[in-house]
C-alpha positions, 0 to 999 in steps of 0.5 A: 721293079716293084708292082703297085696295086692300083685298086688299093685305097689311097691313105685317107681316102674312102674305104672300099671306094664308098662315098664319106658320110655327112656328119652334119645336122639331119633335116629333122634337127635343122627343123627342131633346133630353132623351136627349142630356142623359141620353146621358153618365149612361147611357153611364157607367152602361152601362160601369161598372155594367151591363155589369160586372154582366151579364158577372159573371153571364157569368162565373160559369158559366165557368172564366175566368182574369185573363189570359184564355186559353181560357175554358170554359163549366162550367155549375153547377159553380162554384156547386156547389164553393160548397156544399162550400167551408168557407170559404164558409160560415165567410166568411158566417157572419162577414158575417152576425155583423158585420151583426147586431151593426151594425145595432141599434147603428147604428140606435139610438145615432145616433138618441140622439145626434141628440136630443142635438145638435139642441137649439139651445144655444150651442156645440152646433155643435161637437159636431154636428161632432165627431160628424161628423168620423170620416165624412169620415176615410179608412177606410184611415187609421182602420183603421191607427189602430185597428190600432195601439191594438188590437195587443198592445202598443197603447193598449188593452192597455197601459192595461188592463194598467196598471190591472190590468183584464186580466192579459196582452194580449187577441188583438184581431187574432188571434182570430176573434170579437175581430176581428169585434168590433173591426171592428164597433167601427171601423165604428160609430165611423166611421158614427155621424155619418152616420147622425146626419145622417139622423136630424137631417134627420127630427127637423126635420120633427117638429111641436113643437106634437105634443110640446107636445100631449103634454106637456099631456096628462101625458106625460113625456120618455120617453112623448113619445119613443115616442109622438111622436118614434119614429113620426115618424122611422120612415121614416128609421130603415128607411132607415138599417137598410137602409144598414147592412144592405147595407154591413155585408154588404159590409165589407171595409177594416176586416178587411183592413187590421186583419188584414193581409189574412190575415183572422186566423189561418187566415183564420178572420175573413175576410168574404165580400167578402174571399173574392171578392178572395182568389179573384179576385187574381193572375195564377192567380186564378179569376175564374169561382168568384169571380164565382159568390160575388159573385152569391151576395152579391148575393142574400144582400144581398137577404134583409135588404132584403126583410124590412125592406121587408116590416116597413115594409108591415106597419107602414104597414098 
């Protein structure tokens, strides 16, 4: 009879009775790995966003110039000059008026268009594409087309005079408020399709059973719009209002190209971003003052965002 040594380890079992080591990633590796994936994005954010923002705040308290040289700390002198600069007040008024006109148009019109094109009928894809096409068009190219159309000898003035609607050409590209309104028309035309897509996504989440129940209760199309559709897209409407406010206060290309970079006669139609660009460009630009204006624009942009956030909080309560 053969005697088996029970103390010998089984084939493939642990050697000398020791437990098998864990060959998986260590705790340190598990902590470092996510940061390695985030490192490129964080590096890009630091170099092109965070550092320029912090440097702008620093330069706002100096007399920095584009070519460097002797840079001195001037304290709040740049901000004191803003309070005495009539151009700043003029540009701020233009930017705020631009925002106030764009806000209702780009909040309501895209919703109405979305309601029209959301229906699944033959050929509706063509209209969706047609409304969205201006979004992908270059802002510079569209602004140049608008300039040719609104020129004294352009299509709009020429057609209006041929139809005897006006006697002489309207100064779309020289009068202060006509420049602002012309830029608004360009912005609205180009932005309708973008915000329409946001509304279409929100309308897709509205249950048909809600409309059917409201219809059974005798609610008409208008009543169903205010009782069912509007509450359902309220979040999308707030998002669009925020996007419109920020984009409108930062308007630049439209007015700059339509006025040839001058902002109209005497720079009356110049926006706040155009003013910042004017003070910072060239070899003799005042980067300190332009940085102070940038900080002013940052806090001005926060105002409508805080107001819309407060309205959203009240509506949710």
